[in-house]
Every structure is written in structure tokens, then in C-alpha cells.
C-alpha positions in Angstrom: -86.4 -11.7 2.1 -84.7 -14.4 4.0 -86.1 -18.0 4.2 -84.7 -19.1 7.6 -83.9 -22.3 9.1 -83.8 -23.2 12.9 -80.3 -23.5 14.3 -81.0 -27.2 14.6 -81.9 -27.5 10.9 -78.8 -25.5 10.0 -76.6 -28.0 11.9 -78.3 -30.8 10.2 -77.6 -29.3 6.9 -73.9 -29.2 7.8 -73.9 -32.9 8.5 -75.8 -33.8 5.4 -73.5 -32.1 3.1 -70.1 -32.4 4.6 -68.1 -35.2 6.0 -64.7 -36.2 7.2 -62.3 -35.3 4.3 -59.0 -34.0 5.9 -56.0 -36.3 5.2 -54.0 -37.9 7.9 -50.4 -36.8 8.8 -47.8 -38.2 11.1 -46.6 -35.9 13.8 -44.2 -36.5 16.8 -45.9 -36.9 20.2 -44.6 -33.5 21.3 -46.8 -31.8 18.7 -49.9 -34.0 19.2 -51.8 -32.0 21.8 -54.9 -30.5 20.5 -54.9 -32.5 17.3 -57.6 -34.8 16.0 -56.6 -38.6 16.3 -56.9 -40.2 12.8 -56.9 -43.8 13.9 -57.9 -45.6 17.0 -55.0 -46.5 19.7 -55.0 -49.9 20.9 -52.4 -51.0 23.5 -49.8 -53.4 22.4 -48.2 -54.0 25.7 -48.8 -54.0 29.5 -48.8 -50.8 31.4 -47.1 -51.0 33.9 -45.1 -54.0 32.7 -44.3 -55.3 36.3 -45.9 -55.3 39.8 -44.9 -52.3 41.7 -45.3 -50.6 45.1 -47.2 -47.4 45.7 -45.6 -46.5 49.0 -42.1 -46.2 50.5 -41.9 -49.2 52.9 -41.4 -53.0 52.8 -42.5 -55.7 50.5 -43.9 -58.7 52.4 -46.0 -61.7 52.3 -49.3 -60.6 53.5 -49.8 -63.7 55.5 -46.7 -63.1 57.6 -48.5 -59.8 59.0 -51.9 -61.4 59.9 -52.6 -60.6 63.6 -49.8 -58.2 64.3 -50.3 -55.0 66.2 -48.3 -52.3 68.0 -48.0 -54.4 71.1 -47.3 -57.6 69.1 -45.4 -56.7 65.9 -44.7 -59.4 63.3 -40.9 -59.7 63.2 -39.4 -60.2 59.7 -35.8 -60.6 58.5 -34.7 -57.7 56.2 -33.3 -59.3 52.9 -32.0 -56.2 51.2 -33.4 -53.3 49.3 -35.1 -53.0 45.9 -33.4 -50.4 43.7 -35.4 -48.0 41.5 -35.4 -49.2 37.9 -34.0 -52.7 38.8 -35.7 -56.1 39.5 -35.2 -57.9 42.8 -32.1 -60.2 42.8 -33.8 -62.8 44.9 -37.3 -64.1 45.6 -38.9 -63.4 49.0 -39.6 -66.2 51.4 -41.9 -66.6 54.3 -40.6 -64.6 57.3 -38.7 -62.1 55.1 -39.1 -58.6 53.8 -37.4 -56.2 51.4 -37.2 -52.3 51.6 -39.0 -51.0 48.5 -39.4 -47.4 47.2 -42.5 -46.0 45.6 -42.6 -47.4 42.0 -40.2 -50.0 43.0 -40.5 -53.6 41.3 -42.2 -56.1 43.7 -39.9 -59.1 44.3 -41.3 -62.6 43.5 -43.0 -64.1 46.5 -44.1 -60.9 47.9 -48.0 -59.9 47.7 -48.2 -56.6 49.7 -46.2 -53.5 50.7 -46.2 -51.9 54.2 -45.8 -48.3 54.6 -42.6 -47.1 56.6 -45.1 -45.5 59.1 -46.2 -48.9 60.1 -42.8 -50.6 60.5 -39.9 -50.3 62.9 -36.4 -51.1 62.1 -34.6 -52.6 65.1 -31.2 -52.2 63.7 -30.3 -55.8 63.9 -31.6 -56.9 60.5 -35.1 -57.3 61.9 -38.1 -55.3 60.8 -41.2 -55.1 63.0 -44.5 -54.9 61.2 -47.1 -53.1 63.3 -50.2 -53.3 61.3 -51.6 -56.3 59.2 -51.5 -56.0 55.4 -54.1 -57.5 53.0 -52.9 -59.2 49.8 -52.5 -56.6 47.1 -52.4 -53.7 49.5 -50.3 -50.7 48.3 -49.4 -52.4 45.1 -50.2 -51.9 41.3 -50.1 -55.1 39.3 -48.8 -55.7 36.0 -51.4 -54.4 33.3 -53.6 -52.7 36.0 -53.4 -49.6 33.6 -53.6 -51.2 30.1 -53.4 -54.7 28.8 -52.5 -55.6 25.3 -55.4 -55.5 22.9 -57.3 -53.0 25.1 -58.8 -49.8 23.3 -57.1 -46.7 24.7 -58.2 -43.8 22.6 -60.8 -43.6 19.8 -60.4 -42.0 16.4 -61.8 -38.5 16.1 -60.6 -37.5 19.7 -59.1 -34.2 20.2 -55.9 -35.1 22.1 -55.5 -33.7 25.6 -52.3 -33.5 27.8 -53.4 -36.5 29.6 -54.0 -38.4 26.3 -50.4 -37.5 25.4 -49.3 -38.9 28.7 -51.0 -42.2 28.0 -49.6 -42.4 24.6 -46.1 -41.8 26.1 -46.7 -44.7 28.4 -47.6 -47.0 25.6 -44.2 -45.9 23.8 -46.0 -44.2 21.0 -43.5 -41.5 19.8 -45.2 -40.7 16.5 -49.0 -40.9 15.6 -51.3 -40.1 12.8 -53.6 -37.2 13.2 -55.9 -35.1 10.8 -54.3 -32.4 9.0 -55.3 -29.0 10.2 -58.2 -27.5 8.1 -57.1 -24.5 6.0 -59.7 -21.7 6.3 -59.6 -18.4 4.5 -61.1 -15.4 6.1 -62.3 -12.3 4.1 -63.9 -9.1 5.3 -66.0 -7.1 2.8 -67.4 -3.5 3.1 -66.6 -0.1 1.9 -66.7 1.1 5.4 -63.9 -1.0 6.8 -60.3 0.1 7.4 -57.4 -2.0 8.7 -57.0 -2.3 12.5 -54.0 -0.1 12.6 -55.8 2.8 10.7 -57.7 5.6 12.3 -61.3 5.4 11.1 -62.7 8.5 9.4 -66.4 9.5 9.4 -68.6 6.4 8.7 -65.7 4.1 8.8 -65.0 1.2 11.3 -62.0 -0.9 11.9 -62.1 -4.5 10.6 -62.8 -6.4 13.7 -64.0 -9.6 12.1 -60.7 -10.6 10.4 -58.9 -10.6 13.7 -61.9 -12.1 15.6 -62.4 -15.0 13.2 -58.8 -15.8 12.8 -58.4 -16.0 16.5 -61.4 -18.3 16.9 -60.3 -20.5 14.1 -56.5 -20.7 15.2 -57.7 -21.7 18.7 -59.8 -24.4 17.0 -56.8 -25.8 15.4 -57.2 -24.4 11.8 -54.5 -23.0 9.6 -55.9 -19.4 8.8 -55.3 -17.4 5.7 -56.5 -13.9 6.1 -57.4 -12.2 2.8 -57.8 -8.9 4.3 -60.5 -6.3 3.2 -62.4 -6.4 0.0 -64.7 -3.5 -1.1 -68.3 -4.0 -2.2 -67.6 -5.2 -5.7 -69.3 -8.4 -7.1 -66.4 -9.3 -9.6 -63.7 -8.7 -7.0 -65.6 -11.0 -4.5 -66.1 -13.8 -7.1 -62.3 -13.7 -8.0 -61.3 -13.7 -4.4 -63.6 -16.7 -3.7 -62.3 -18.6 -6.6 -58.7 -18.1 -5.5 -59.3 -19.0 -1.8 -61.2 -22.2 -2.8 -58.2 -23.2 -4.9 -56.0 -23.6 -1.7 -58.4 -23.8 1.2 -60.9 -26.3 2.7 -63.5 -23.6 3.7 -64.0 -19.9 3.2 -65.6 -17.3 5.6 -66.8 -14.1 4.2 -68.0 -11.5 6.7 -70.3 -8.6 5.7 -72.6 -8.6 2.7 -74.6 -11.5 4.0 -78.0 -9.8 4.2 -80.4 -8.8 1.3 -79.5 -5.2 0.6 -78.5 -3.9 -2.8 -74.8 -4.1 -1.9 -75.1 -7.5 0.0 -73.4 -9.6 -2.8 -72.3 -12.7 -0.8 -75.3 -14.9 -1.5 -75.5 -14.3 -5.3 -71.7 -14.9 -5.7 -72.0 -18.1 -3.8 -75.1 -19.1 -6.0 -73.1 -18.4 -9.1 -70.0 -20.5 -8.0 -72.0 -23.3 -6.6 -75.1 -23.8 -4.3 -76.6 -21.8 -1.4 -77.7 -24.4 1.2 -79.2 -21.8 3.5 -79.5 -18.2 3.8 -81.0 -17.1 7.2 -81.1 -18.8 10.6 -83.9 -18.2 13.2 -81.5 -16.8 15.7 -80.5 -13.5 17.3 -77.9 -12.2 16.7 -76.7 -13.7 13.4 -80.0 -14.1 11.4 -78.5 -13.5 7.9 -75.9 -16.2 8.0 -75.3 -18.1 4.8 -73.7 -21.5 4.2 -73.0 -22.4 0.5 -71.0 -25.1 -1.1 -68.6 -24.4 -4.2 -65.9 -26.9 -5.5 -67.2 -29.2 -2.9 -66.1 -26.8 -0.1 -67.9 -24.7 2.5 -68.4 -21.1 2.0 -70.0 -19.1 4.9 -71.4 -15.8 4.6 -71.3 -14.3 8.2 -72.9 -11.1 9.3 -70.7 -8.1 9.4 -71.6 -7.1 13.0 -68.9 -8.7 15.1 -71.1 -10.1 17.8 -73.4 -11.7 15.4 -70.3 -13.1 13.4 -68.9 -14.5 16.7 -72.1 -16.4 17.6 -72.5 -17.7 14.0 -68.9 -18.8 13.9 -69.4 -20.7 17.3 -72.6 -22.2 16.3 -71.9 -23.3 12.7 -68.3 -22.8 11.7 -66.7 -24.8 14.5 -69.1 -27.7 14.1 -68.1 -27.7 10.4 -64.4 -27.9 11.2 -65.2 -30.8 13.7 -67.1 -32.5 11.0 -64.3 -32.1 8.5 -61.9 -33.7 10.9 -64.2 -36.5 11.9 -64.1 -35.1 15.5 -66.4 -37.0 17.8 -66.4 -34.3 20.5 -69.1 -31.8 21.0 -69.5 -28.9 23.2 -69.7 -29.3 26.9 -72.0 -27.2 28.8 -71.9 -25.8 32.3 -75.2 -25.6 34.2 -75.7 -22.3 36.0 -78.5 -20.2 37.5 -79.5 -16.8 36.0 -78.6 -13.9 38.1 -81.3 -11.8 36.5 -84.2 -12.2 34.1 -83.8 -12.0 30.5 -86.5 -11.3 27.7 -86.4 -12.9 24.2 -87.6 -12.3 20.7 -90.6 -14.5 19.7 -89.8 -17.0 17.0 -86.0 -16.9 17.1 -83.4 -18.7 19.3 -81.6 -15.9 21.2 -78.1 -16.2 22.2 -76.5 -14.3 24.9 -73.0 -14.0 26.4 -72.6 -14.6 30.1 -70.1 -14.2 33.0 -69.9 -17.1 35.3 -69.7 -16.4 39.0 -69.4 -18.7 41.9 -71.0 -17.9 45.2 -71.5 -20.2 48.2 -70.6 -23.2 46.2 -73.3 -22.4 43.4 -72.5 -21.2 39.9 -74.4 -18.3 38.5 -74.7 -16.8 35.0 -74.9 -13.0 34.7 -76.2 -12.0 31.2 -74.0 -9.6 29.2 -76.5 -7.4 27.4 -75.1 -6.1 24.1 -76.4 -5.4 20.6 -75.2 -7.4 17.7 -73.0 -4.5 16.4 -71.0 -4.5 19.5 -68.0 -6.6 20.5 -66.1 -5.1 23.6 -69.0 -6.1 25.8 -68.3 -9.8 25.0 -64.5 -9.5 25.8 -65.0 -10.4 29.5 -67.6 -13.0 28.9 -67.0 -16.6 29.8 -69.4 -18.3 27.6 -72.9 -18.1 26.0 -76.2 -19.5 26.6 -79.6 -19.8 24.5 -83.0 -18.8 25.1 -85.3 -21.1 23.0 -87.1 -19.7 20.1 -90.5 -20.7 21.6 -89.8 -18.9 24.9 -90.5 -15.3 25.8 -87.7 -15.1 28.3 -86.2 -16.7 31.4 -86.7 -15.6 35.0 -83.9 -15.0 37.5 -82.8 -18.2 39.0 -83.7 -20.3 35.9 -81.1 -22.9 35.2 -79.4 -22.5 31.8 -76.5 -24.4 30.1 -73.6 -22.1 29.5 -71.2 -23.1 26.8 -67.7 -21.7 27.6 -66.2 -19.7 24.7 -63.0 -21.6 24.9 -64.8 -25.1 24.4 -64.0 -26.7 21.1 
């Protein structure tokens, strides 16, 4: 008999027993995307470090253009051109202008830039300004992006391509990130055969090794696939002991229920402590979490869809916890295409396909049993029907969590 926790209580259990423990390591900026930042980043310089134009045109003193128009242009003397990557050789005085490219450094004395479209070159060294400019128009000033001492990125952030761009702008070529968690994956069951084998009567291919390894790899883990283990207590105990010697966490799929051959729970109990055995959810009720040698050991259901949901809900949060990652899952609100029923007393998780129609986002439920996996292959994410709810009607708004959310 399972003594089940709610999914919320299971997540709280993870938070209470596991904390940031992965060491930092220094990597080049080119390898930083997707990694978890170990230390906060604070700017040490101005970005940009000079006032610059945001248009191709002319650097001017804004006051020289006040009151001008197409019919009465402001006439300014052209004093040369600003070269890209170079500072102006002279300061700009009243009644003068300089040609400037997008990104060019503003000359001293100028406080605005006029687009080429609003200027005329009369060919005699005189430029006509056809539209008045306000001070600061078409300019980026020194430090508009970042100033010294300004916080740029917090510790615990999973770095995105745009974060990498910001770090490059700050001149940060190497940085400290959390080491990738090392996770071992083991499938158990006398009925399992390798993916490349043709199953005989009563046999099935080992889906979970590939499924869980792919999920973990996408989440940034280093995965050690331990293959298939038959239903044998001593062999499972030895495999667990060896895996925990070199990994930060272990996932065992299969054998998590309460049948005679379901050994995962008792082997974890012998090696350490079972934190929970059973979660009030469908699919994935017989999920186990234990701790041995100070490391997490999950017992996941053998059914692939149940294992996939349990891994999404509990394994990925554990990895974020170990890395000190501050980010959580982001949901996309969508309206249900059709009604769904639910089991009483258990949170029910369903996959969904997202569809956009007339500017609105809809979620079409994927109806599948926990032992099936191919129905999930085309799904975009998942949503939850609360355990105190008998179902949801068509049109109900649900939060869909994309499968590629980390």
C-alpha cells in the first residue's frame, strides 16, 4: 500500500532535503549558453563607453535646428565626417554639422543627430536641415545600457543567447558556472530488451533509458546510461552503490510499485532513507524519492508516459535545486478545445497540442494511457487538472507548460 503525498508536498520534500551543491567551473563565453551562472555579474564599465548616433545622418547642435522646415531649412557648414571606430578630430561649434554613420561617435559640442532623410546636401559645403531636432534625438549616451556597479545578471540564472551578448559587451570572456549535474539512468525489468532488439512475446523495448537520457541532456545534465537490469535485489543494490559513487543523482525506472518483484523501494531503504513512496497524481502515482549517501535516488514508474511526467514534475526541479537555479517553469495560458474528465483525489496531468486560431491560443488534450508514449511525441506541453476537480469544460483556461521548458 502506498502512502501518497500531493505533488506540492513532494516538491516541498525536495526543497527540504536537497540544496545547491554543484561546484563552480570556469568556461569560455562561447560555451556558456544554457549553463547556470554561479556568481552574480556586476558591470565594471560603461556600455556603451561613448555617446553614439542611432541613424545615418548629421551630428548637430539641436538649437541650430529650432524653427526650421522644408520651406525654411537651417543652413549648417559641413565640417567633415565621423569615421566608424574613431573619435571626432574636432569639436562641433554652433552653425556646424558633421556627417555621422549609425553607431558613430558623437563629436564634442553636438547633442543630436538628424536623419539623412531630413537633410539636403547643397554641394557647396552647406547642409540644409529640414526638420527641427530635440536635444538627445537619435542618440545613445554613454552608459545608457549599463553603468559601473550596476547588477546585470543574478547568480542562479540559466544563461540565454541574449545574456551571452550582454556578457560579451562587458568584455567577459570567461565566467564561472555550475558544473553539470551527473545523473545515472537505470531501467529494470525482466520484460525489457534493448532498443535495437526485436521484442519477443511479453517483451518490450527499453523506452525509458532513451526518454530520460534525452530529457536530462536537454536540461544540461551529464547522463550515464546504465542499461537494463533484471529484477534482482542484489544486482540492483550493487548497481545503485556503484552509480552513487560517481553521480549526483540516480534514476531507476521500473519496480517502483508494491508488487513482489518491485524492489526499488526496499533497496533504497536499505541503502539510505525513503523520503516518499507515492504521489497523488495520474499518471505516475508510484513515484519514489529516496536519499542515499546524501544523493537523490528516484524510483520512476516503468510506464513511459508516467515516467515522463514524474521526471518533468520532480527530477527537473531537483536538478534546478542542485544547481541553485532561480528559474521555474513558465506556463502558457490556453483555452481547452474539448472537455476533460478527471480522477477524484489525484492531480491529473495531460499532454496537449497548442493551436492558434484567430489570435487565440487553444490546447487540444492528448488522450493517452500511462503505458503509451507515441501519443506524446507530437504534444507541445502538459497541463494539470487539480485533484479536487472532477474535470474541466471546453473553453476553460489552463496553464500549459511546454515540454521544452527547463
